[in-house]
C-alpha positions as CSV (number, residue, x, y, z in Angstrom):
1,X,-8.8,-0.2,-16.9
2,X,-10.8,2.9,-16.0
3,X,-10.4,6.5,-15.0
4,X,-10.8,7.5,-11.4
5,X,-11.3,11.2,-10.5
6,X,-9.6,12.2,-7.3
7,X,-9.1,15.5,-5.5
8,X,-6.1,17.5,-6.8
9,X,-4.6,17.6,-3.2
10,X,-4.9,13.8,-2.8
11,X,-3.2,13.4,-6.2
12,X,-0.3,15.6,-5.0
13,X,0.0,13.5,-1.9
14,X,0.1,10.3,-4.0
15,X,2.8,11.9,-6.2
16,X,4.9,12.8,-3.1
17,X,4.4,9.4,-1.5
18,X,5.2,7.6,-4.8
19,X,8.6,9.3,-4.9
20,X,9.5,8.3,-1.4
21,X,8.2,4.7,-2.0
22,X,9.8,4.4,-5.5
23,X,6.4,3.7,-7.0
24,X,4.6,5.2,-9.9
25,X,1.7,7.5,-8.9
26,X,-0.7,4.8,-10.1
27,X,1.0,2.1,-8.2
28,X,0.9,4.3,-5.0
29,X,-2.8,4.9,-5.5
30,X,-3.4,1.2,-6.1
31,X,-1.4,0.3,-2.9
32,X,-3.4,2.7,-0.8
33,X,-6.7,1.4,-2.3
34,X,-5.7,-2.3,-1.6
35,X,-4.6,-1.6,1.9
36,X,-7.8,0.4,2.5
37,X,-9.9,-2.4,1.2
38,X,-8.1,-4.9,3.4
39,X,-8.4,-2.7,6.4
40,X,-12.1,-2.4,5.9
41,X,-12.5,-6.1,5.6
42,X,-10.2,-6.8,8.6
43,X,-10.9,-3.9,11.0
44,X,-9.0,-5.5,13.9
45,X,-5.8,-5.7,12.0
46,X,-3.1,-3.0,12.1
47,X,-1.4,-1.7,9.0
48,X,1.7,-3.7,9.9
49,X,-0.3,-6.9,10.3
50,X,-2.0,-6.3,6.9
51,X,1.4,-5.9,5.3
52,X,2.7,-9.0,7.0
53,X,-0.3,-10.9,5.8
54,X,0.3,-9.8,2.3
55,X,4.0,-10.8,2.5
56,X,3.0,-14.2,3.7
57,X,0.5,-14.6,0.8
58,X,3.3,-13.7,-1.6
59,X,5.7,-16.2,0.1
60,X,8.1,-13.3,1.1
61,X,10.5,-14.6,3.7
62,X,10.9,-11.7,6.2
63,X,13.3,-13.7,8.3
64,X,15.9,-13.2,5.6
65,X,15.8,-9.4,6.2
66,X,18.2,-8.3,8.9
67,X,17.2,-5.4,11.2
68,X,20.1,-3.4,12.4
C-alpha cells in the first residue's frame, strides 16, 4: 500500500462520486484508475465495453438483470 497525492479538487470529485456509487473514496479512485488503465490499453473500446469485459471476466451474468 502506498500514498498517492492528488489535487484537492479531484479528491472532492472522488468523494462526491463515491457517495453516488456507494463506494469508499479509495474504492472510487481505484475504480477510476483501473478503468483508465484499461482504456489506455484498449483505446478502441468504449467505457461500456470495458465494463462489460470486466463483468465477463468476473463471470457476472448480465442476462439475469432486467431492464425496465
